[in-house]
C-alpha positions in Angstrom: -0.3 0.0 -0.2 1.1 3.3 -0.9 2.9 5.8 1.7 0.7 8.3 0.0 -2.3 6.4 1.0 -1.0 5.7 4.4 -0.3 9.5 5.4 -4.0 10.3 4.6 -5.2 7.3 6.3 -3.4 8.4 9.5 -5.3 11.8 9.2 -8.5 10.3 8.4 -8.8 8.8 11.9 -9.5 12.4 13.5 -10.7 13.9 10.2 -12.8 11.5 7.8 -13.6 14.3 5.5 -10.0 15.2 4.4 -9.5 17.6 1.3 -6.4 17.7 -0.4 -5.5 21.1 -2.2 -2.8 22.1 -4.7 -2.3 24.4 -7.5 -0.8 24.6 -11.3 0.5 27.2 -13.3 2.7 29.7 -11.0 5.7 29.9 -13.1 4.2 30.4 -16.7 4.0 33.9 -18.2 0.5 33.8 -19.4 -2.7 32.0 -18.7 -4.4 31.4 -15.2 -3.4 29.6 -12.2 -5.4 26.7 -11.8 -6.1 25.5 -8.6 -7.8 21.9 -7.3 -9.8 20.9 -4.2 -10.3 17.0 -3.8 -11.9 14.7 -1.2 -11.4 11.2 -2.1 -13.6 8.2 -1.0 -11.9 6.4 2.0 -11.4 3.1 0.4 -9.8 4.7 -2.9 -6.3 3.4 -3.1 -4.3 4.1 -6.4 -0.6 3.3 -6.3 0.1 5.3 -9.6 -1.1 8.7 -8.5 1.9 10.9 -7.3 3.0 14.6 -7.7 2.1 15.6 -11.2 5.3 16.7 -12.1 6.3 13.2 -11.7 4.1 11.4 -13.9 4.0 11.5 -17.7 1.0 13.4 -19.6 -0.6 10.6 -21.0 -1.0 9.0 -17.5 -2.2 12.2 -16.0 -4.9 12.2 -18.5 -5.9 9.0 -17.3 -5.6 9.2 -13.8 -7.5 12.5 -14.2 -10.9 10.7 -15.0 -10.1 7.7 -12.2 -9.5 10.6 -9.5 -12.9 12.2 -10.6 -14.9 8.9 -10.7 -13.6 8.1 -7.2 -13.9 11.6 -5.5 -16.8 12.3 -2.8 -16.0 15.7 -4.2 -13.9 18.1 -6.2 -13.8 21.4 -7.5 -11.3 23.0 -9.9 -10.9 27.0 -9.9 -8.9 29.7 -12.3 -7.7 32.9 -11.5 -7.0 35.1 -14.4 -3.7 36.9 -15.1 -5.5 40.3 -14.5 -5.6 39.3 -11.0 -2.3 37.5 -10.9 -1.0 41.0 -12.0 -3.3 42.9 -9.4 -2.9 40.9 -6.1 0.6 38.8 -7.3 0.8 35.1 -8.0 1.2 33.8 -4.4 -1.8 35.6 -3.4 -3.7 35.1 -6.5 -2.8 30.8 -5.7 -4.3 30.9 -2.3 -7.4 32.7 -3.3 -8.1 30.4 -5.7 -7.4 27.4 -3.4 -9.8 29.2 -0.8 -12.4 29.3 -3.9 -11.7 25.7 -4.6 -12.4 24.8 -1.2 -15.8 27.0 -0.8 -17.1 25.8 -4.3 -17.1 21.9 -2.8 -20.4 20.4 -2.3 -19.7 19.1 1.1 -17.7 20.8 4.0 -14.4 18.9 4.6 -13.1 18.2 8.4 -9.4 19.2 7.5 -8.0 20.7 4.4 -4.2 20.0 3.7 -2.6 22.3 1.2 0.8 22.0 -0.7 3.6 24.2 0.2 4.3 26.1 3.6 1.1 28.7 3.5 -2.3 28.1 3.9 -5.0 30.8 2.2 -5.8 33.2 4.8 -9.7 33.3 6.4 -10.6 29.4 5.9 -14.2 28.3 7.3 -12.5 24.9 8.1 -9.0 23.7 9.9 -6.5 24.0 7.3 -2.8 22.8 7.2 0.1 23.6 4.9 2.1 20.3 3.9 5.6 21.4 2.5 6.1 18.8 -0.7 2.7 17.7 0.2 2.1 16.3 -3.8 4.8 13.9 -2.7 3.3 12.8 0.6 -0.5 13.0 0.6 -2.6 10.7 -2.0 -5.2 13.8 -1.7 -2.8 16.6 -2.4 -1.4 14.4 -5.3 -5.0 13.8 -6.9 -5.4 17.5 -6.8 -2.0 18.3 -8.3 -3.3 16.4 -11.2 -6.5 17.8 -11.4 -4.9 21.3 -11.4 -2.1 20.1 -13.7 -4.5 18.6 -16.6 -7.3 21.2 -16.4 -4.4 24.1 -16.9 -2.9 22.1 -19.6 -6.0 21.7 -21.4 -7.1 25.3 -21.0 -3.7 26.3 -22.7 -3.9 23.8 -25.3 -7.3 25.6 -26.3 -6.0 28.9 -26.2 -3.3 27.4 -28.7 -6.1 26.6 -31.3 -6.9 30.6 -30.8 -3.2 31.7 -31.0 -1.0 28.7 -32.7 1.8 31.5 -33.1 2.6 31.5 -29.4 3.2 27.4 -29.7 1.5 27.1 -25.9 0.7 23.4 -26.5 4.3 23.1 -26.3 5.4 25.1 -23.6 1.9 25.5 -22.0 3.1 29.1 -21.0 6.7 28.6 -19.2 9.4 30.6 -19.9 11.3 28.9 -22.7 13.9 30.2 -25.0 11.5 29.6 -27.8 8.1 31.4 -26.0 10.4 34.5 -25.5 11.6 34.5 -29.3 7.7 34.2 -30.2 6.8 36.9 -27.7 9.6 39.0 -29.4 8.4 38.2 -32.9 4.3 38.6 -32.1 4.2 40.7 -28.9 1.8 40.1 -26.0 -2.0 39.5 -25.8 -4.4 40.0 -23.1 -3.7 36.7 -21.3 -0.2 37.6 -20.7 0.5 38.3 -16.9 2.2 41.6 -17.4 4.1 41.7 -13.9 6.0 38.4 -15.1 7.6 40.4 -18.3 8.9 43.4 -16.1 12.1 42.6 -16.5 11.9 42.2 -20.1 10.5 45.9 -20.6 10.8 45.5 -24.8 8.3 42.7 -24.7 5.3 45.0 -23.4 5.5 47.5 -25.6 
């Protein structure tokens, strides 16, 4: 039985409705940050679930459906680039996490969040777990829901703006991405605050 499952099982002794929360897309130059919250069934075990960064895209897609099928509740929330620019990426991520928990159709007993900060003014007990996506099944599941949802969003954006090759780099700051930005300029879905060090691209 996986260590991730055992970690959650120990918490569920006191908190049967355990909610895992994670985000995807803090680092990209464009697009939203995506936050997911999930409450898994007690008897759900899946050895393949792990931190989304350690799993191939094809496997993440498969696990996405398995997680949703085995969730008592889940919620996926996007925070747009304009909000990211206004309140910064950390606060935007925390806001998205809080809203993802609030959007669940049940109230968890405990929320565990990947990282070292918890969203402010949570209505339920919340705990930060450093490297939680590699420790907790619930957080790892949330990381997969967030990552797959954001990647799908960026692929849809690619259909509209193929010149930026968003399907290839998903908005992350790669050499190719900067070259394409210099060639085509920025659009409304770019995070202007992420390009402050490259003022020539903000014209």
